[in-house]
C-alpha positions as CSV (number, residue, x, y, z in Angstrom):
1,Q,1.0,-26.2,17.7
2,V,1.0,-22.7,16.4
3,Q,-2.3,-21.1,15.8
4,L,-3.3,-18.0,14.2
5,V,-6.7,-16.2,14.2
6,E,-7.4,-13.1,12.2
7,S,-10.2,-10.4,12.8
8,G,-11.5,-7.1,12.1
9,G,-12.4,-7.7,8.4
10,G,-15.4,-6.3,7.0
11,L,-17.0,-4.0,4.3
12,V,-15.9,-0.4,4.5
13,Q,-16.3,2.6,2.0
14,A,-13.3,4.0,-0.1
15,G,-11.2,6.3,2.1
16,G,-12.3,4.6,5.3
17,S,-10.3,2.7,7.8
18,L,-10.1,-1.1,9.4
19,R,-7.7,-2.5,12.0
20,L,-7.0,-5.9,11.7
21,S,-6.0,-8.2,14.4
22,C,-4.0,-11.7,14.4
23,A,-3.9,-13.5,17.8
24,A,-1.2,-16.3,18.0
25,S,-0.7,-19.0,20.2
26,G,1.7,-22.2,20.5
27,S,5.1,-20.1,19.7
28,T,7.2,-17.7,21.5
29,F,5.5,-14.8,20.0
30,S,8.0,-12.2,20.7
31,R,11.0,-13.9,19.0
32,N,8.9,-14.2,15.7
33,I,8.5,-12.3,12.5
34,M,5.0,-11.4,11.8
35,A,3.7,-10.5,8.5
36,W,0.4,-9.6,6.7
37,Y,-0.3,-10.9,3.1
38,R,-3.3,-10.3,1.0
39,Q,-4.9,-12.1,-1.9
40,A,-7.5,-10.5,-4.3
41,P,-9.8,-12.6,-6.4
42,G,-8.0,-14.2,-9.2
43,K,-4.5,-13.0,-8.0
44,Q,-1.7,-14.4,-6.3
45,R,-1.3,-14.0,-2.5
46,E,1.1,-11.0,-2.2
47,W,3.0,-9.5,0.7
48,A,1.9,-6.4,2.5
49,A,3.7,-5.6,5.5
50,S,6.0,-7.2,8.2
51,I,7.6,-6.5,11.7
52,G,10.4,-8.3,13.2
53,S,10.9,-9.2,16.7
54,D,12.9,-5.8,17.1
55,G,10.0,-4.0,15.9
56,A,11.4,-3.1,12.5
57,T,8.7,-2.7,9.8
58,N,8.6,-3.0,6.3
59,Y,5.9,-2.4,3.8
60,A,4.8,-2.9,0.2
61,D,4.8,0.2,-2.1
62,S,1.1,-0.5,-2.5
63,V,0.4,0.2,1.1
64,K,3.2,2.4,2.2
65,G,1.9,5.4,4.0
66,R,-1.6,4.0,4.3
67,F,-1.1,0.9,6.3
68,T,0.7,0.5,9.8
69,I,1.8,-2.8,11.2
70,S,2.4,-3.2,14.8
71,R,2.6,-5.9,17.4
72,D,1.8,-6.1,21.2
73,N,4.0,-9.0,22.5
74,A,2.1,-9.1,25.8
75,K,-1.0,-10.0,24.0
76,N,0.7,-12.2,21.2
77,T,-1.1,-10.1,18.8
78,V,0.0,-8.3,15.7
79,Y,-2.2,-5.7,13.9
80,L,-2.6,-4.0,10.7
81,Q,-4.0,-0.5,10.8
82,M,-5.5,0.4,7.3
83,N,-6.3,3.9,6.5
84,S,-7.4,5.7,3.2
85,L,-8.6,2.4,1.9
86,K,-9.1,1.8,-1.8
87,P,-11.2,-0.5,-3.8
88,E,-8.0,-2.3,-4.9
89,D,-7.4,-3.2,-1.2
90,T,-10.4,-5.7,-1.5
91,A,-8.9,-8.9,-0.7
92,V,-8.6,-11.9,1.9
93,Y,-5.9,-10.6,4.3
94,Y,-3.6,-13.3,6.0
95,C,-1.5,-13.3,8.9
96,K,1.8,-15.3,8.8
97,L,4.2,-16.3,11.6
98,T,7.9,-17.2,10.9
99,E,9.7,-18.7,13.6
100,V,13.2,-17.5,13.6
101,T,14.5,-20.8,15.2
102,T,13.1,-23.1,12.4
103,Y,12.1,-20.6,9.7
104,S,8.7,-22.5,9.6
105,D,5.7,-20.4,8.3
106,Y,2.4,-20.5,10.0
107,W,-0.8,-19.1,8.4
108,G,-4.2,-18.0,9.8
109,P,-7.4,-18.7,7.8
110,G,-7.9,-15.1,6.6
111,T,-10.3,-12.4,7.0
112,Q,-12.1,-10.8,4.2
113,V,-11.8,-7.0,3.6
114,T,-14.1,-5.3,1.0
115,V,-13.7,-1.7,0.0
116,S,-16.6,-0.3,-1.9
117,S,-16.2,2.7,-4.3
């Protein structure tokens, strides 16, 4: 059974940085597509960044140039380095794993990020 656990969220001032981690188990991590989504209060969940099994990355325009997604296949972990944080980055951040063999999606429980102005 695939399990994802996010960590690293917290409260930070605008302009600060945080690094989120998502540890995965129960799947062949290196073959899968990993992504970060976020959901602000009263808004729909939105995609922020993704990284393929080949290391190719993509970012939403709202985070491009400030966030960096990376993965460590030896640790079955994906990271989201968030710099120059803004109050509008405040959200619950979720990690998603997509199995390339089944195209099944798995989600973590989320971690809260709050950016104060």
